[in-house]
FILUMSE-708489 format. One record per residue (C-alpha): residue in three letters; chain; x negated, y negated, z negated; residue number from 1. Coordinates in steps of 0.2 Angstrom, whole numbers, plus 2048, in hexadecimal, padded with zeros to 3 digits. Example, Ala and Ser with C-alpha at 12.3 -4.5 7.8 and 13.67 -1.06 7.14 Angstrom:
residues 2
REC  code  unit   xx   yy   zz  pos
REC   Ala     A  7C2  816  7D9    1
REC   Ser     A  7BC  805  7DC    2
end
This chain:
residues 296
REC  code  unit   xx   yy   zz  pos
REC   Unk     A  6C6  805  841    1
REC   Unk     A  6C8  7F9  832    2
REC   Unk     A  6D5  7EF  83B    3
REC   Unk     A  6DF  7FE  83F    4
REC   Unk     A  6DE  804  82D    5
REC   Unk     A  6E3  7F3  827    6
REC   Unk     A  6F2  7F3  833    7
REC   Unk     A  6F7  804  82E    8
REC   Unk     A  6F6  800  81B    9
REC   Unk     A  701  7F0  81E   10
REC   Unk     A  70E  7FA  827   11
REC   Unk     A  70E  807  81A   12
REC   Unk     A  710  7FA  80C   13
REC   Unk     A  71E  7F2  816   14
REC   Unk     A  727  803  817   15
REC   Unk     A  725  806  805   16
REC   Unk     A  72C  7F5  801   17
REC   Unk     A  73B  7F8  80C   18
REC   Unk     A  73E  809  804   19
REC   Unk     A  73D  802  7F3   20
REC   Unk     A  749  7F4  7F8   21
REC   Unk     A  755  800  800   22
REC   Unk     A  755  80B  7F0   23
REC   Unk     A  757  7FB  7E5   24
REC   Unk     A  766  7F5  7EF   25
REC   Unk     A  76E  807  7EF   26
REC   Unk     A  76C  808  7DC   27
REC   Unk     A  774  7F7  7DA   28
REC   Unk     A  783  7FC  7E5   29
REC   Unk     A  785  80C  7DC   30
REC   Unk     A  785  804  7CB   31
REC   Unk     A  791  7F7  7D0   32
REC   Unk     A  79D  804  7D8   33
REC   Unk     A  79C  80F  7C9   34
REC   Unk     A  79F  800  7BD   35
REC   Unk     A  7AF  7FB  7C8   36
REC   Unk     A  7B5  80D  7C8   37
REC   Unk     A  7B3  810  7B5   38
REC   Unk     A  7BC  7FF  7B2   39
REC   Unk     A  7CA  804  7BD   40
REC   Unk     A  7CB  815  7B5   41
REC   Unk     A  7CA  80E  7A3   42
REC   Unk     A  7D9  802  7A8   43
REC   Unk     A  7E3  811  7AF   44
REC   Unk     A  7DF  81C  7A0   45
REC   Unk     A  7E4  80E  794   46
REC   Unk     A  7F5  80B  79D   47
REC   Unk     A  7F9  81E  79F   48
REC   Unk     A  7F3  822  78D   49
REC   Unk     A  7FF  816  785   50
REC   Unk     A  80F  81A  78F   51
REC   Unk     A  80E  82C  796   52
REC   Unk     A  810  836  785   53
REC   Unk     A  821  82E  782   54
REC   Unk     A  828  830  793   55
REC   Unk     A  836  83D  794   56
REC   Unk     A  845  842  79F   57
REC   Unk     A  851  836  797   58
REC   Unk     A  845  827  79A   59
REC   Unk     A  843  82C  7AD   60
REC   Unk     A  856  82E  7B1   61
REC   Unk     A  85F  825  7A3   62
REC   Unk     A  867  814  7A5   63
REC   Unk     A  85F  805  79C   64
REC   Unk     A  866  7FD  78C   65
REC   Unk     A  869  7EB  789   66
REC   Unk     A  868  7EB  776   67
REC   Unk     A  866  7FD  76F   68
REC   Unk     A  855  805  770   69
REC   Unk     A  852  815  77A   70
REC   Unk     A  857  80F  78B   71
REC   Unk     A  850  817  79B   72
REC   Unk     A  84A  811  7AC   73
REC   Unk     A  854  81D  7B7   74
REC   Unk     A  85D  810  7C3   75
REC   Unk     A  84D  805  7C4   76
REC   Unk     A  842  815  7C9   77
REC   Unk     A  84F  81A  7D6   78
REC   Unk     A  850  808  7DD   79
REC   Unk     A  83D  808  7DF   80
REC   Unk     A  83D  818  7E8   81
REC   Unk     A  84C  814  7F3   82
REC   Unk     A  846  803  7F8   83
REC   Unk     A  835  80A  7FC   84
REC   Unk     A  83C  817  807   85
REC   Unk     A  848  80B  810   86
REC   Unk     A  83A  7FE  813   87
REC   Unk     A  82E  80C  81A   88
REC   Unk     A  83C  812  825   89
REC   Unk     A  83D  801  82C   90
REC   Unk     A  82B  7FC  82D   91
REC   Unk     A  821  80C  832   92
REC   Unk     A  828  80E  844   93
REC   Unk     A  827  7FB  847   94
REC   Unk     A  816  7F9  83F   95
REC   Unk     A  80E  808  847   96
REC   Unk     A  816  805  857   97
REC   Unk     A  80F  7F3  857   98
REC   Unk     A  7FE  7FA  854   99
REC   Unk     A  7FF  806  862  100
REC   Unk     A  805  7F8  86E  101
REC   Unk     A  7F7  7EC  868  102
REC   Unk     A  7E9  7F9  86A  103
REC   Unk     A  7EF  802  87A  104
REC   Unk     A  7FB  7F7  884  105
REC   Unk     A  7F8  7E5  880  106
REC   Unk     A  7EF  7DA  88C  107
REC   Unk     A  7DF  7D2  887  108
REC   Unk     A  7E3  7C0  888  109
REC   Unk     A  7E6  7B0  87E  110
REC   Unk     A  7F8  7B4  879  111
REC   Unk     A  7F3  7C5  872  112
REC   Unk     A  7E5  7BD  868  113
REC   Unk     A  7F2  7B1  860  114
REC   Unk     A  7FD  7C0  85C  115
REC   Unk     A  7EF  7C9  854  116
REC   Unk     A  7EA  7B9  84A  117
REC   Unk     A  7FD  7B7  845  118
REC   Unk     A  7FD  7C9  83F  119
REC   Unk     A  7ED  7C7  835  120
REC   Unk     A  7F4  7B7  82D  121
REC   Unk     A  805  7BF  828  122
REC   Unk     A  7FB  7CE  821  123
REC   Unk     A  7F3  7C2  814  124
REC   Unk     A  802  7B8  810  125
REC   Unk     A  807  7BA  7FD  126
REC   Unk     A  816  7C4  7FA  127
REC   Unk     A  81F  7B6  7F1  128
REC   Unk     A  820  7AD  802  129
REC   Unk     A  829  7BD  80A  130
REC   Unk     A  834  7BD  7FA  131
REC   Unk     A  839  7AB  7FD  132
REC   Unk     A  83D  7AE  80F  133
REC   Unk     A  847  7BD  80B  134
REC   Unk     A  851  7B3  7FE  135
REC   Unk     A  854  7A5  80A  136
REC   Unk     A  85A  7B2  817  137
REC   Unk     A  864  7BE  80E  138
REC   Unk     A  86A  7B5  7FE  139
REC   Unk     A  86C  7A3  805  140
REC   Unk     A  870  7A6  818  141
REC   Unk     A  879  7B6  819  142
REC   Unk     A  87F  7B4  807  143
REC   Unk     A  87F  7C7  802  144
REC   Unk     A  876  7C4  7F2  145
REC   Unk     A  868  7CD  7EA  146
REC   Unk     A  869  7DF  7F2  147
REC   Unk     A  85F  7EF  7F5  148
REC   Unk     A  862  7EB  808  149
REC   Unk     A  85A  7DA  807  150
REC   Unk     A  84B  7E0  7FD  151
REC   Unk     A  848  7EF  808  152
REC   Unk     A  848  7E4  818  153
REC   Unk     A  83D  7D7  810  154
REC   Unk     A  830  7E4  80A  155
REC   Unk     A  830  7EB  81B  156
REC   Unk     A  82B  7DA  822  157
REC   Unk     A  81D  7D9  815  158
REC   Unk     A  817  7EA  81B  159
REC   Unk     A  818  7E7  82E  160
REC   Unk     A  808  7DC  830  161
REC   Unk     A  7FD  7E8  826  162
REC   Unk     A  803  7F7  82F  163
REC   Unk     A  801  7F0  840  164
REC   Unk     A  7EF  7EA  83D  165
REC   Unk     A  7EA  7FA  835  166
REC   Unk     A  7F2  805  842  167
REC   Unk     A  7E9  7FA  850  168
REC   Unk     A  7D8  7FC  848  169
REC   Unk     A  7DA  80F  845  170
REC   Unk     A  7DF  811  857  171
REC   Unk     A  7D2  806  85E  172
REC   Unk     A  7C5  810  854  173
REC   Unk     A  7C9  820  85E  174
REC   Unk     A  7BB  823  86B  175
REC   Unk     A  7C0  81E  87D  176
REC   Unk     A  7B8  82F  883  177
REC   Unk     A  7C6  838  87B  178
REC   Unk     A  7D3  82F  884  179
REC   Unk     A  7C9  830  894  180
REC   Unk     A  7C8  843  892  181
REC   Unk     A  7DB  844  88F  182
REC   Unk     A  7DE  83A  89F  183
REC   Unk     A  7D2  845  8A9  184
REC   Unk     A  7DD  854  8A3  185
REC   Unk     A  7EC  84C  8AB  186
REC   Unk     A  7F5  845  89C  187
REC   Unk     A  7FF  835  89D  188
REC   Unk     A  7FB  826  892  189
REC   Unk     A  80A  82A  887  190
REC   Unk     A  804  83C  885  191
REC   Unk     A  7F2  836  881  192
REC   Unk     A  7F8  82B  874  193
REC   Unk     A  803  838  86C  194
REC   Unk     A  7F8  847  86D  195
REC   Unk     A  7E7  840  86C  196
REC   Unk     A  7E6  82E  866  197
REC   Unk     A  7F2  82F  857  198
REC   Unk     A  7EC  83F  850  199
REC   Unk     A  7DA  838  850  200
REC   Unk     A  7E0  828  848  201
REC   Unk     A  7EB  82F  83B  202
REC   Unk     A  7DE  82D  82D  203
REC   Unk     A  7DE  81B  82F  204
REC   Unk     A  7F1  819  832  205
REC   Unk     A  7F5  824  823  206
REC   Unk     A  7E9  819  818  207
REC   Unk     A  7F3  80A  81E  208
REC   Unk     A  803  812  81A  209
REC   Unk     A  7FD  817  809  210
REC   Unk     A  7F7  805  805  211
REC   Unk     A  808  7FD  80B  212
REC   Unk     A  812  80A  802  213
REC   Unk     A  809  808  7F1  214
REC   Unk     A  809  7F5  7F3  215
REC   Unk     A  81C  7F5  7F7  216
REC   Unk     A  820  801  7E8  217
REC   Unk     A  817  7F5  7DC  218
REC   Unk     A  81E  7E5  7E4  219
REC   Unk     A  827  7D9  7D8  220
REC   Unk     A  828  7C8  7E0  221
REC   Unk     A  833  7CE  7EF  222
REC   Unk     A  83E  7D8  7E4  223
REC   Unk     A  841  7CB  7D7  224
REC   Unk     A  847  7BE  7E4  225
REC   Unk     A  850  7CA  7F0  226
REC   Unk     A  854  7D9  7E6  227
REC   Unk     A  859  7D1  7D5  228
REC   Unk     A  854  7D5  7C3  229
REC   Unk     A  861  7E2  7C0  230
REC   Unk     A  869  7F2  7C7  231
REC   Unk     A  87A  7FA  7C9  232
REC   Unk     A  876  804  7B9  233
REC   Unk     A  879  814  7C3  234
REC   Unk     A  86C  821  7C8  235
REC   Unk     A  86D  827  7DA  236
REC   Unk     A  875  817  7E0  237
REC   Unk     A  874  817  7F3  238
REC   Unk     A  87E  807  7F5  239
REC   Unk     A  874  7FB  7FF  240
REC   Unk     A  87C  7EB  7F8  241
REC   Unk     A  879  7F0  7E6  242
REC   Unk     A  86C  7E6  7DC  243
REC   Unk     A  85B  7ED  7DF  244
REC   Unk     A  850  7EA  7D0  245
REC   Unk     A  841  7F6  7D0  246
REC   Unk     A  834  7FC  7C3  247
REC   Unk     A  828  7ED  7C4  248
REC   Unk     A  837  7E1  7C2  249
REC   Unk     A  83E  7EA  7B3  250
REC   Unk     A  82C  7EA  7AB  251
REC   Unk     A  82C  7D7  7AD  252
REC   Unk     A  83D  7D6  7A6  253
REC   Unk     A  839  7E1  797  254
REC   Unk     A  82A  7D7  793  255
REC   Unk     A  832  7C6  795  256
REC   Unk     A  844  7C6  791  257
REC   Unk     A  84A  7D7  78A  258
REC   Unk     A  853  7D7  779  259
REC   Unk     A  851  7EA  776  260
REC   Unk     A  847  7EF  767  261
REC   Unk     A  83B  7FB  770  262
REC   Unk     A  837  7EF  77E  263
REC   Unk     A  824  7F1  77B  264
REC   Unk     A  826  804  77C  265
REC   Unk     A  831  803  78C  266
REC   Unk     A  824  7F8  794  267
REC   Unk     A  816  804  790  268
REC   Unk     A  81F  813  797  269
REC   Unk     A  824  809  7A6  270
REC   Unk     A  812  804  7AA  271
REC   Unk     A  80C  816  7A8  272
REC   Unk     A  81A  81B  7B4  273
REC   Unk     A  816  80E  7C1  274
REC   Unk     A  804  813  7C1  275
REC   Unk     A  808  826  7C2  276
REC   Unk     A  815  823  7D0  277
REC   Unk     A  808  818  7DA  278
REC   Unk     A  7FB  826  7D8  279
REC   Unk     A  807  833  7DD  280
REC   Unk     A  80D  829  7EC  281
REC   Unk     A  7FC  827  7F2  282
REC   Unk     A  7F9  83A  7F0  283
REC   Unk     A  809  83E  7FA  284
REC   Unk     A  804  833  809  285
REC   Unk     A  7F3  839  80A  286
REC   Unk     A  7F6  84C  807  287
REC   Unk     A  7FA  850  819  288
REC   Unk     A  7E9  849  81E  289
REC   Unk     A  7E0  853  811  290
REC   Unk     A  7EA  863  816  291
REC   Unk     A  7E5  861  828  292
REC   Unk     A  7D3  85E  824  293
REC   Unk     A  7D2  86E  81A  294
REC   Unk     A  7DA  878  828  295
REC   Unk     A  7CB  872  833  296
end
């Protein structure tokens, strides 16, 4: 009896120690998470607080000034949105399609392992490398200069590996029993992918789209090399061969080379606008997902 009581006491003590360690680790994780959250929140608040109160309609749609104070960022804001839309139109079908192929159709062999390894490697390549490739291709080889078209295609190339990898992971995570049930009802493979797999994987895919869209909107290295440091000076310029400087590039130019008297104020307003646009873009991409979840 004494041996059993001793053994029971040891097991109880170990259980208490494990629960204590679990609570301790959970507390450390919560503290670290809250600290990171509040640091990010403080940074965002500082950026937005300095620039947001001074933003007006003239700043959003007005042309920039070279010498005089009071210029706007209209052409740069338009270029940012225009280049982002073009790059997504190019990269989304190809990237998501590549993810579907890798998850559903690609054979499990050595060649596909190399392809996946290449995609993962490209997803981690710095954007400046893509920028140099775009500069060599569009500016040096095709000699079309720094343009909106070249910047859009180069940004699409930057987005493709991430979209393909995220889409493949999201589709692979769909339970195989769902696909088997669809096949049992007489659906073809294409119908199963469109009506069963993609709706189940849309949360992960939309997360990937949000990541690449926000990254592309804030990209500066590619735009600097392939899109240029200036714009046509016109709002709503749809010409693909115009220079395509965006808000991040304009922010760099204002902080480093601008001669206007209110350069610091323009930089603060541009920074706040960038933060708000990225948050708004993330919300727009994920809004359909939240809407569908509420309907359930």
